[in-house]
C-alpha positions as CSV (number, residue, x, y, z in Angstrom):
1,M,149.3,-61.9,135.6
2,S,149.3,-62.5,139.8
3,G,145.6,-61.1,139.5
4,R,144.6,-64.4,138.8
5,F,145.4,-65.6,142.0
6,S,143.4,-66.2,145.0
7,K,143.1,-63.3,147.3
8,S,142.0,-65.9,150.2
9,P,144.4,-66.2,153.3
10,I,147.7,-68.0,152.9
11,T,147.8,-70.5,156.3
12,P,150.3,-71.9,158.0
13,G,151.9,-74.6,156.9
14,S,151.8,-73.5,153.4
15,V,155.1,-72.3,152.0
16,I,156.6,-68.6,151.5
17,G,159.3,-68.0,149.0
18,V,161.6,-65.7,149.1
19,L,163.7,-63.9,146.4
20,G,167.5,-62.4,148.5
21,S,168.9,-64.2,150.9
22,G,170.1,-61.8,153.4
23,Q,169.3,-60.4,157.5
24,L,165.8,-59.4,155.9
25,G,165.4,-62.6,154.8
26,R,166.8,-64.2,157.5
27,M,164.3,-62.3,160.1
28,F,161.5,-62.7,158.2
29,A,162.2,-66.6,157.6
30,I,162.3,-67.0,162.0
31,A,158.9,-65.2,162.2
32,A,157.7,-67.3,159.5
33,R,158.5,-70.1,160.6
34,R,157.7,-69.4,164.3
35,M,153.8,-69.3,163.1
36,G,153.8,-72.4,161.2
37,Y,154.8,-71.6,157.9
38,R,157.7,-73.2,155.4
39,V,160.2,-70.8,153.9
40,H,162.3,-71.3,150.6
41,T,164.9,-69.1,149.7
42,L,166.6,-68.3,146.4
43,S,169.4,-66.2,145.7
44,P,173.2,-66.5,143.6
45,D,174.8,-67.5,146.8
46,E,175.1,-70.6,149.4
47,D,174.7,-71.0,153.3
48,T,173.3,-67.5,153.3
49,P,171.6,-65.6,156.1
50,T,168.3,-66.5,155.4
51,G,169.4,-70.1,153.7
52,Q,170.9,-71.1,157.3
53,V,167.2,-70.4,158.9
54,A,164.4,-71.6,155.5
55,D,163.8,-75.2,155.0
56,I,165.3,-75.0,151.0
57,E,168.0,-72.9,149.8
58,I,167.4,-72.7,145.8
59,T,171.5,-71.5,144.7
60,A,170.8,-69.8,141.0
61,E,171.2,-66.3,139.4
62,Y,168.0,-63.9,139.1
63,D,168.2,-64.0,135.8
64,D,167.8,-67.6,135.6
65,L,164.3,-67.3,134.8
66,D,163.5,-71.0,134.1
67,A,164.7,-71.8,138.0
68,V,163.1,-68.9,139.1
69,R,159.4,-70.2,137.5
70,K,160.5,-73.5,139.1
71,F,160.8,-71.9,142.5
72,A,158.0,-69.9,142.2
73,N,156.0,-72.9,141.2
74,G,157.0,-74.5,145.0
75,V,155.4,-71.8,147.2
76,S,152.2,-70.4,148.1
77,V,153.2,-66.7,147.6
78,V,156.6,-65.2,146.8
79,T,158.3,-61.9,148.5
80,F,161.7,-60.2,148.3
81,E,164.1,-59.1,150.9
82,F,165.9,-56.4,149.2
83,E,165.0,-54.3,145.9
84,N,167.7,-55.2,143.8
85,V,166.3,-58.2,142.5
86,P,166.0,-57.9,138.9
87,A,162.5,-56.6,137.9
88,I,162.6,-59.5,135.5
89,A,162.7,-61.9,138.4
90,A,159.8,-60.5,139.9
91,S,158.1,-60.9,136.3
92,A,158.8,-64.6,136.0
93,A,157.6,-65.4,139.7
94,A,154.1,-64.1,139.2
95,E,153.9,-66.4,136.0
96,C,153.3,-68.9,138.8
97,A,152.2,-67.4,142.0
98,P,151.4,-64.3,143.2
99,V,154.2,-61.8,144.0
100,R,153.9,-59.3,146.9
101,P,154.8,-56.4,146.9
102,S,154.6,-56.7,143.3
103,G,157.1,-56.5,140.8
104,G,155.8,-53.2,138.9
105,I,156.4,-51.9,142.4
106,L,160.2,-53.3,142.4
107,H,160.5,-51.9,139.1
108,I,160.1,-48.2,140.5
109,T,162.1,-48.5,143.5
110,Q,165.3,-50.3,142.5
111,H,166.5,-47.1,140.0
112,R,166.5,-43.7,141.6
113,L,165.2,-42.0,138.6
114,R,162.0,-43.9,138.5
115,E,161.4,-43.9,141.6
116,K,161.8,-39.6,142.4
117,T,160.0,-39.2,138.6
118,F,156.7,-41.3,139.9
119,L,157.0,-39.2,143.7
120,Q,157.7,-35.8,141.8
121,S,154.7,-36.5,140.0
122,S,152.6,-38.0,142.6
123,G,153.1,-34.6,144.4
124,F,155.1,-35.5,146.8
125,P,158.0,-33.4,148.1
126,V,161.6,-34.8,147.0
127,T,164.9,-32.8,146.6
128,V,165.9,-30.9,143.5
129,F,167.2,-33.9,141.0
130,R,168.3,-33.8,137.6
131,R,169.0,-37.1,135.4
132,V,172.7,-37.4,134.0
133,L,173.5,-39.5,131.2
134,T,177.2,-37.6,130.5
135,V,179.7,-35.7,132.0
136,D,178.3,-32.6,129.9
137,E,175.3,-33.2,131.2
138,L,176.8,-33.5,134.6
139,R,178.0,-29.9,134.2
140,S,174.7,-28.4,132.8
141,A,173.0,-29.8,136.0
142,V,175.6,-28.7,138.2
143,R,175.1,-25.0,136.3
144,E,171.1,-25.4,137.0
145,I,171.1,-27.1,140.5
146,G,174.7,-25.6,142.1
147,L,176.8,-27.2,144.4
148,P,177.4,-28.8,146.9
149,A,175.2,-31.6,145.4
150,I,175.3,-35.6,145.4
151,L,175.8,-37.8,141.9
152,K,174.0,-41.3,142.9
153,T,174.2,-43.8,139.8
154,A,170.4,-44.3,138.6
155,G,169.7,-48.1,139.5
156,F,171.1,-50.7,142.4
157,G,172.9,-48.5,144.6
158,Y,172.3,-49.0,148.6
159,D,174.1,-48.3,151.6
160,G,175.9,-44.9,150.3
161,K,177.2,-47.2,147.9
162,G,177.4,-46.0,143.9
163,Q,177.5,-42.1,144.8
164,A,180.1,-39.5,144.8
165,R,179.7,-36.1,146.9
166,I,180.9,-32.7,144.3
167,A,181.8,-30.0,146.4
168,S,183.2,-28.0,143.2
169,E,183.6,-28.3,139.9
170,S,187.1,-30.2,140.0
171,D,185.2,-32.7,141.4
172,L,183.1,-33.3,138.1
173,E,185.3,-35.6,136.5
174,D,186.3,-38.0,139.5
175,A,182.7,-38.1,140.7
176,W,181.4,-39.3,136.9
177,V,184.0,-42.0,137.1
178,G,182.8,-42.9,140.7
179,V,179.7,-43.5,139.8
180,G,181.0,-46.0,136.4
181,R,180.2,-43.5,134.1
182,Q,176.4,-44.7,133.9
183,E,173.2,-43.0,134.2
184,A,172.9,-41.3,137.3
185,V,170.8,-38.5,139.2
186,L,172.5,-36.0,140.7
187,E,170.4,-34.4,143.6
188,A,171.0,-30.7,145.0
189,M,172.3,-31.4,148.5
190,V,169.8,-30.6,151.7
191,D,170.5,-28.8,154.9
192,F,168.5,-31.0,157.1
193,E,167.9,-31.2,160.8
194,C,168.1,-35.2,161.0
195,E,166.9,-37.8,158.8
196,I,163.8,-39.9,159.6
197,S,161.8,-43.0,158.3
198,V,158.7,-44.4,158.5
199,V,158.3,-47.9,158.0
200,G,154.8,-49.3,157.2
201,A,153.2,-52.2,156.2
202,R,149.9,-52.7,153.5
203,S,147.6,-55.6,153.8
204,L,145.4,-56.7,150.6
205,D,142.2,-54.5,151.8
206,G,144.1,-51.2,152.1
207,T,144.7,-51.2,156.1
208,F,147.4,-50.0,156.6
209,V,149.8,-49.6,160.6
210,H,153.1,-48.3,161.1
211,Y,155.8,-48.1,163.9
212,G,156.0,-44.1,163.9
213,A,158.7,-41.4,163.1
214,I,162.3,-43.3,163.7
215,E,165.5,-41.5,164.2
216,N,168.5,-42.6,162.2
217,R,171.6,-41.7,162.0
218,H,174.2,-42.2,159.6
219,R,177.8,-42.7,159.1
220,N,179.5,-43.2,155.7
221,G,176.5,-43.6,154.0
222,I,175.4,-46.5,156.2
223,L,172.4,-46.5,158.7
224,D,174.8,-46.0,162.3
225,T,171.9,-45.9,165.0
226,S,167.9,-45.3,164.8
227,I,166.2,-44.3,167.6
228,A,162.9,-44.9,168.5
229,P,160.7,-43.0,168.7
230,A,162.3,-39.9,166.7
231,R,162.6,-37.4,168.8
232,I,160.6,-34.4,166.8
233,E,157.7,-32.4,167.4
234,A,154.8,-34.9,166.9
235,R,153.2,-32.9,163.8
236,I,156.2,-33.9,161.9
237,A,155.7,-37.1,162.8
238,H,152.0,-37.5,162.0
239,D,153.0,-35.6,158.7
240,A,155.5,-38.2,157.8
241,I,153.0,-40.9,158.8
242,E,150.8,-39.6,156.7
243,M,152.6,-39.1,153.8
244,A,153.7,-42.9,154.4
245,R,150.4,-44.0,154.1
246,A,150.2,-41.6,150.8
247,V,152.8,-43.5,149.0
248,M,151.6,-46.9,150.3
249,D,148.4,-46.7,148.7
250,R,149.5,-44.5,145.7
251,L,151.5,-47.8,144.9
252,D,149.3,-50.0,146.1
253,V,151.7,-51.9,148.5
254,V,150.7,-55.4,149.7
255,G,153.8,-55.8,152.1
256,V,156.2,-53.6,154.0
257,L,157.6,-50.3,152.7
258,C,159.8,-47.9,154.3
259,V,159.9,-44.3,153.1
260,E,163.0,-42.5,154.2
261,F,162.6,-38.5,155.0
262,F,164.9,-35.4,155.6
263,V,163.4,-32.9,157.6
264,T,164.8,-29.4,156.4
265,K,166.2,-26.7,159.4
266,D,162.6,-24.8,158.1
267,A,160.7,-28.6,160.0
268,R,159.5,-29.7,156.0
269,L,159.6,-33.1,154.9
270,L,161.4,-34.1,151.8
271,I,161.1,-37.9,151.4
272,N,164.9,-39.0,150.0
273,E,163.9,-43.3,149.2
274,L,161.8,-45.6,149.9
275,A,162.6,-49.3,150.3
276,P,159.6,-52.0,149.7
277,R,161.0,-54.4,152.4
278,P,161.7,-54.5,156.1
279,H,164.1,-51.6,156.6
280,N,167.4,-51.7,158.8
281,S,165.5,-48.6,160.8
282,G,163.3,-51.0,161.8
283,H,165.3,-54.2,163.0
284,F,164.2,-52.6,166.7
285,T,160.7,-53.5,166.6
286,F,162.3,-57.6,166.3
287,D,162.7,-57.3,170.0
288,A,160.5,-53.9,170.9
289,N,157.3,-54.6,169.4
290,L,154.6,-56.8,170.0
291,T,154.5,-57.8,166.2
292,S,158.0,-57.4,164.0
293,Q,157.6,-55.4,161.1
294,F,158.8,-59.0,159.5
295,E,155.9,-60.7,161.2
296,Q,153.7,-57.9,159.5
297,Q,155.1,-58.3,156.1
298,L,154.4,-62.2,156.8
299,R,151.0,-61.2,157.8
300,A,150.7,-58.7,154.6
301,V,151.3,-61.2,151.6
302,C,150.0,-64.2,153.0
303,G,146.3,-62.1,153.8
304,L,146.3,-62.5,157.1
305,P,145.1,-59.3,159.6
306,F,147.8,-57.2,161.3
307,G,149.4,-57.9,164.5
308,D,149.3,-55.4,166.9
309,V,152.2,-52.9,166.8
310,K,152.6,-51.6,170.4
311,Q,155.9,-50.6,171.6
312,F,156.8,-52.7,174.7
313,S,159.2,-49.0,176.1
314,P,161.7,-46.5,173.9
315,A,164.3,-48.2,171.6
316,A,167.6,-47.9,170.2
317,M,169.3,-49.5,167.5
318,T,173.2,-49.7,166.5
319,N,174.6,-51.8,163.3
320,L,177.3,-53.8,164.0
321,L,179.3,-54.0,160.8
322,G,182.4,-56.3,159.6
323,D,185.2,-53.6,161.0
324,L,184.3,-54.4,164.5
325,W,186.3,-57.5,163.6
326,A,189.5,-55.6,163.0
327,G,191.3,-56.7,166.3
328,G,190.3,-59.9,166.8
329,E,186.5,-61.6,167.8
330,P,184.2,-59.0,169.7
331,N,183.7,-59.7,173.2
332,W,180.2,-61.0,172.8
333,A,179.8,-62.0,176.4
334,A,180.4,-58.4,178.1
335,A,177.0,-56.8,175.6
336,A,175.2,-59.9,176.3
337,A,175.7,-59.1,179.9
338,L,173.4,-55.9,179.6
339,P,170.0,-56.7,180.5
340,D,168.5,-54.6,178.0
341,V,170.5,-55.4,175.4
342,K,169.8,-57.9,172.8
343,L,172.4,-59.0,170.1
344,N,171.3,-59.8,166.7
345,L,173.8,-61.7,164.4
346,Y,173.4,-62.4,160.4
347,G,175.2,-65.5,160.3
348,K,178.1,-64.2,157.8
349,A,181.0,-65.8,157.8
350,V,183.1,-62.8,156.3
351,P,183.4,-59.8,158.2
352,R,184.7,-57.2,155.8
353,P,185.0,-53.4,156.6
354,G,181.3,-51.6,156.0
355,R,179.7,-55.3,156.0
356,K,176.5,-55.5,158.5
357,M,176.8,-58.5,160.4
358,G,174.4,-58.1,163.1
359,H,173.1,-55.5,165.2
360,L,172.5,-54.6,168.8
361,T,168.7,-52.9,170.4
362,A,168.6,-51.3,173.6
363,L,165.1,-50.7,175.5
364,G,165.1,-48.0,178.5
365,G,162.6,-45.9,180.0
366,T,163.4,-43.2,177.8
367,V,165.3,-42.6,174.3
368,E,168.5,-41.4,175.7
369,Q,168.6,-44.2,178.2
370,A,167.6,-46.7,175.0
371,L,170.6,-44.6,172.9
372,R,173.3,-44.9,175.8
373,D,173.1,-48.4,176.3
374,A,172.8,-49.2,172.8
375,E,176.3,-47.5,172.4
376,H,177.7,-48.8,175.6
377,A,177.1,-52.3,174.7
378,R,178.3,-51.8,170.8
379,Q,181.7,-49.7,172.9
380,L,182.2,-52.9,175.0
381,L,183.0,-55.1,171.7
382,V,185.0,-52.3,170.3
383,S,187.2,-52.1,173.5
384,R,188.1,-56.0,173.2
385,A,188.7,-55.8,169.5
386,T,190.7,-52.6,170.4
387,A,192.6,-53.9,173.3
388,D,193.1,-57.7,170.7
389,R,194.8,-55.6,168.2
390,L,197.3,-53.8,170.7
391,R,198.4,-56.8,172.8
392,S,199.3,-58.6,168.9
393,A,200.9,-55.1,168.3
394,S,203.1,-55.4,171.4
395,K,204.4,-59.2,171.0
């Protein structure tokens, strides 16, 4: 249906619709408003990170298709800021406005089995995996691919949610319960050297730009730190970029997409996941690059030429999770006193453990310096929280 819409550029002053209302949409909306666009957002929540900076915040369930159609009728183009928006909502929106990236891409990438099947059938390297529908099928899959392994829900998982590690056969029942006894994917564990990602953007005419290979560290299944550029061999970085380009071409992406990779001990690349929107590992671009991933998403979906991706200096980004508030309000002034560190908070009112509340980005002469400064800045925040907790305990 979206093919009937004009591919002429959508110019400043137009309204951009965002399905989803988290921090990715917030930073997208900031980039869009800076360039003179208006932003409408729709999600089931109120006073959201995106809604706080959007022109209009619509509160509606994604499966309220009449509300989605009304929303799409009021904008020039629709994009989304996370892939767990139901594909049916993207399809309803596409009846009224172009949706970029397409709902078909959303349908593939929001479901691990569809995503891995697409990648494998397209000739891209992925981890060994099996579909699992019952605990008996889980036992059979374990016999086929071996242990250790990781069991993941087939759909709607992120930040380590919907996952269970299996070290021995005694873990099978608990793992099956842990993923909700639903359709799942069993993956062989990978003995990897490091994890990297490539955040790329692709236009209506197939033009591709990227931010290089980014080195990522995770903690408890959640991205903890990203380092740009990644400290890997130039050949591996080049191959990862070319593979990301090929994935985006194969999907015919219009917008931003992140490809996450394992780099194995023997220097091979395996694709772990796809994310068809700006990505946490690319947040450093908001401060470190001439054109951020969020502005590139805007340019792509509006049919504008891409901006220069020049990076001013090596950078490191650290996530700030809700755990940081455990001992009291963090010491923002201490982190802000570091001249090469930028603080980004997402406007979330409730700091729950594991919830992404913001991030720090440090710029440095080397990646090692940027990493040290980012980690030091976060430690200053943690130290204040710890001190508050100790004072409370001593009273």
